[in-house]
C-alpha positions in Angstrom: 26.6 13.9 -6.0 26.4 10.1 -5.6 23.6 9.2 -3.2 23.7 6.0 -1.0 21.0 4.3 -3.0 22.8 4.8 -6.3 25.5 2.3 -5.2 23.1 -0.3 -3.8 23.8 -3.8 -5.1 21.3 -5.5 -7.4 20.0 -7.9 -4.8 19.3 -5.0 -2.5 17.3 -3.4 -5.3 15.4 -6.7 -5.8 14.6 -7.0 -2.1 13.3 -3.5 -2.1 10.3 -4.7 -3.9 9.3 -7.1 -1.1 6.5 -5.0 0.3 3.3 -6.5 1.5 -0.1 -5.7 2.9 -1.7 -7.8 5.6 -4.4 -10.1 4.4 -5.2 -12.2 7.5 -3.5 -13.2 10.7 -4.4 -15.9 13.2 -3.1 -16.8 16.6 -3.6 -20.5 17.0 -3.5 -22.7 20.2 -3.8 -26.4 19.6 -3.8 -29.6 21.6 -3.9 -33.2 20.4 -2.9 -34.6 17.1 -5.3 -33.0 14.6 -4.1 -31.1 11.5 -5.4 -27.9 9.9 -5.5 -27.4 6.2 -4.1 -24.1 4.9 -5.9 -23.7 1.5 -4.2 -22.6 -1.7 -4.6 -18.9 -2.3 -3.0 -17.7 -5.4 -0.6 -14.7 -5.4 -0.1 -14.8 -1.6 2.5 -16.0 0.8 1.8 -17.8 4.1 4.0 -17.7 7.1 4.0 -19.5 10.4 5.9 -18.5 13.6 6.1 -21.0 16.4 5.8 -19.5 19.9 5.7 -22.6 22.1 5.6 -26.3 21.3 6.4 -28.1 18.0 4.5 -27.8 14.8 4.8 -29.9 11.6 4.3 -28.3 8.2 3.3 -30.7 5.4 3.4 -29.9 1.7 2.2 -32.6 -0.7 5.1 -34.6 -2.0 7.5 -33.7 0.8 8.4 -35.0 4.2 6.8 -33.2 7.2 9.0 -30.3 8.3 9.4 -29.9 12.0 9.2 -26.3 13.3 10.4 -25.7 16.9 9.9 -22.6 19.0 11.3 -19.4 17.4 11.3 -20.9 13.9 9.7 -19.0 11.0 8.5 -20.8 7.8 7.4 -19.2 4.6 5.3 -21.0 2.0 5.5 -18.9 -1.2 3.2 -18.8 -4.2 0.0 -19.5 -2.2 0.7 -23.2 -2.0 -1.8 -25.3 0.0 -0.3 -27.1 3.0 -1.1 -28.5 6.5 -0.1 -27.6 10.0 -0.3 -30.0 12.9 1.0 -30.9 16.4 1.9 -34.4 15.0 2.8 -35.4 11.5 0.0 -37.2 9.6 -2.8 -36.1 11.9 -6.4 -36.2 10.8 -7.4 -33.0 9.1 -10.1 -31.1 11.0 -10.8 -28.8 8.0 -9.7 -25.6 6.4 -8.3 -23.0 8.8 -10.5 -20.2 7.3 -13.7 -22.3 7.9 -13.1 -23.5 11.5 -14.9 -21.7 14.3 -12.7 -19.0 15.7 -12.9 -15.7 17.6 -12.5 -12.6 15.4 -10.6 -9.7 16.8 -11.0 -7.0 14.2 -11.5 -7.6 10.5 -8.1 -9.3 9.8 -7.2 -11.1 13.0 -8.6 -14.1 14.7 -7.9 -16.5 17.5 -8.3 -20.2 16.7 -8.3 -22.8 19.5 -8.2 -26.5 18.8 -8.9 -29.2 21.4 -10.5 -29.2 24.8 -10.6 -25.8 26.5 -9.7 -27.6 29.8 -6.4 -28.9 28.3 -3.3 -26.7 28.1 -2.3 -26.3 24.4 0.6 -28.2 23.1 1.3 -25.6 20.5 1.0 -21.9 20.1 1.9 -20.2 16.8 1.1 -17.2 14.8 0.0 -17.7 11.2 -0.5 -15.2 8.4 -1.5 -14.9 4.8 -0.1 -11.8 3.1 -0.5 -10.4 -0.4 2.0 -8.2 -2.2 1.6 -4.5 -3.0 3.7 -5.2 -6.1 3.1 -8.5 -7.9 6.5 -8.0 -9.5 7.9 -9.7 -6.4 6.4 -12.9 -7.5 9.4 -13.2 -9.9 11.5 -13.7 -6.8 9.2 -16.1 -5.1 9.0 -18.3 -8.2 12.6 -19.5 -7.6 12.2 -20.2 -3.9 11.6 -23.7 -2.7 8.1 -24.7 -1.5 9.1 -23.9 2.1 11.7 -21.4 3.4 12.7 -21.5 7.0 14.8 -19.5 9.4 15.6 -20.0 13.1 15.3 -16.7 14.9 18.2 -17.4 17.3 20.5 -17.5 14.3 19.5 -14.1 12.9 19.5 -11.0 15.2 16.9 -9.2 13.1 14.4 -12.0 13.3 15.1 -12.6 17.0 14.3 -8.9 17.7 11.3 -8.7 15.5 9.4 -11.9 16.4 8.4 -10.7 19.9 7.3 -7.4 18.5 5.1 -9.0 15.9 3.7 -11.5 18.4 2.8 -8.6 20.7 1.0 -6.7 18.0 -1.0 -9.7 17.0 -1.9 -11.0 20.4 -2.6 -7.6 22.0 -3.8 -5.3 19.1 -3.5 -1.6 19.6 -4.5 1.4 17.5 -2.4 1.2 14.3 -1.5 -2.4 15.1 -2.4 -3.6 11.6 0.0 -1.2 10.0 2.7 -2.0 12.5 2.2 -5.8 12.0 2.4 -5.4 8.2 5.7 -3.5 8.4 7.2 -6.1 10.9 6.0 -8.9 8.6 7.7 -7.2 5.7 11.0 -7.1 7.6 10.6 -10.7 8.8 10.0 -12.0 5.3 13.0 -10.1 3.9 15.2 -11.3 6.7 14.1 -14.9 6.1 14.7 -14.6 2.3 18.1 -13.1 3.0 18.9 -16.0 5.4 17.9 -18.5 2.7 20.0 -16.7 0.1 23.1 -16.7 2.3 22.6 -20.4 3.0 21.3 -21.9 -0.2 20.9 -19.2 -2.8 24.1 -20.0 -4.7 22.4 -23.1 -6.1 19.3 -21.2 -7.3 18.6 -20.4 -10.9 16.1 -17.9 -12.2 16.5 -14.1 -12.0 17.6 -14.3 -8.3 20.8 -16.0 -9.4 21.2 -13.3 -12.1 20.7 -10.6 -9.5 23.7 -12.0 -7.6 25.9 -11.8 -10.7 27.9 -8.6 -11.1 27.1 -8.3 -14.8 23.7 -9.9 -15.2 22.6 -8.2 -12.0 22.9 -4.8 -13.6 20.4 -6.0 -16.3 17.9 -7.3 -13.8 18.0 -4.1 -11.8 17.7 -1.9 -14.9 14.6 -3.9 -16.2 13.0 -3.7 -12.8 13.5 0.1 -12.6 12.3 0.8 -16.1 10.2 -2.1 -17.5 8.6 0.2 -20.1 12.0 1.2 -21.6 12.3 0.1 -25.3 14.7 -2.7 -24.4 16.5 -4.6 -27.1 19.0 -7.4 -26.9 21.7 -4.9 -27.7 20.7 -2.5 -25.0 20.6 -5.3 -22.4 24.0 -6.6 -23.5 25.4 -3.0 -23.3 24.0 -2.7 -19.7 25.8 -5.9 -18.8 28.9 -4.7 -20.6 29.1 -7.9 -22.6 28.8 -8.8 -26.3 25.3 -9.6 -27.6 26.1 -13.3 -28.1 28.0 -13.9 -24.8 25.2 -12.0 -22.9 22.4 -13.9 -24.5 24.0 -17.3 -23.9 25.0 -16.6 -20.3 21.6 -14.9 -19.4 19.7 -17.9 -20.8 21.8 -20.4 -18.9 21.5 -18.6 -15.6 17.9 -17.4 -15.7 16.4 -20.2 -17.7 14.7 -17.9 -20.3 16.0 -15.7 -23.1 16.7 -12.0 -22.2 13.8 -10.6 -24.1 11.4 -13.2 -22.8 12.5 -12.2 -19.3 11.7 -8.5 -20.2 8.2 -9.5 -21.4 7.4 -11.6 -18.4 8.6 -8.9 -16.0 6.4 -6.3 -17.8 3.4 -8.6 -17.4 4.0 -8.9 -13.6 4.3 -5.1 -13.3 1.2 -4.7 -15.5 -0.8 -7.1 -13.3 0.0 -4.9 -10.3 -1.1 -1.7 -12.1 -4.3 -3.4 -13.3 -5.1 -4.5 -9.8 -4.6 -1.0 -8.6 -7.3 0.1 -11.0 -5.2 1.6 -13.8 -6.9 1.4 -17.2 -5.7 -1.1 -19.8 -4.6 1.8 -22.1 -2.7 3.5 -19.3 -0.8 0.3 -18.4 0.0 -0.4 -22.1 1.5 3.1 -22.4 3.4 2.7 -19.1 5.0 -0.5 -20.2 6.0 0.7 -23.7 3.3 -0.9 -25.9 2.2 1.0 -28.9 -1.5 0.2 -28.4 -3.9 -1.3 -25.9 -4.6 -4.2 -28.3 -0.9 -5.1 -28.5 -0.5 -5.1 -24.7 -3.7 -7.2 -24.3 -2.5 -9.8 -26.7 0.9 -10.0 -25.0 -0.7 -10.1 -21.6 -3.0 -12.9 -22.5 -0.3 -14.9 -24.3 2.1 -14.8 -21.3 -0.3 -15.0 -18.3 -3.3 -16.9 -19.8 -5.6 -14.1 -18.5 -7.1 -11.0 -20.0 -6.2 -7.5 -18.6 -9.9 -6.8 -18.1 -10.4 -9.8 -15.9 -7.4 -8.9 -13.7 -8.7 -5.3 -13.4 -12.2 -6.4 -12.4 -10.8 -8.9 -9.8 -8.8 -6.0 -8.2 -12.0 -4.0 -8.0 
């Protein structure tokens, strides 16, 4: 019997991997013109949701981006940036180092400006990490900032008030609820960006949208440890080896087997962070020995499996 998920398109399969765990959330109220620095935190994604007022998001090398009420902005890949009420404002400091009121271990309230002055800006900010670092393959092809206006997207419009309520008035289980809502908001924002601008994007996300190459992307994601060869990948795409290799490289930007190796390392990183042994990860990903996996991992990532495993611990 054919199950519903057996007919899912490749992009749906890719978005299935966008699962996150909450790292830190901050409700911010600000008045004046000062800016706050959001530090670079590798392997995370930052998001900002404007409740009232207007915020300006600034990434080095780009013009300030205006965020009006109801807008959600994602900053992928842990890029450092600044948030302010006015563009070009003096930076008060890093958001994580400014005095703030802690409400639980992973939520704070940050107030900037005189307490006697009504805030010009209220927004919810968050830094999230991924349960599966494999999703970083998708974030690598996103622009430095991805935005969506909630009024244009029914899902975001419905979820924003729910997430805001969970963060401002925490209840038992609020952290789990907020994480699930953030998952959905991020996916909805990425879907909105794909529908609007995704056709011009390269990388594996473009391949996932292709009827033939998408089958390959989905197959590698589902079984990264399979003994893939160029012939097997071409057969999955239902193309000749030569035509497949040329087209895949043109669309994704790397050769097919390079893509397989890179994807294995992303998956391997997630398993190592989870605490799996290097030997177990090597076996899971189809390497004949721990040494062979370690060499490949260090060559592709620039880090050793042991250092990743210790950092997760």
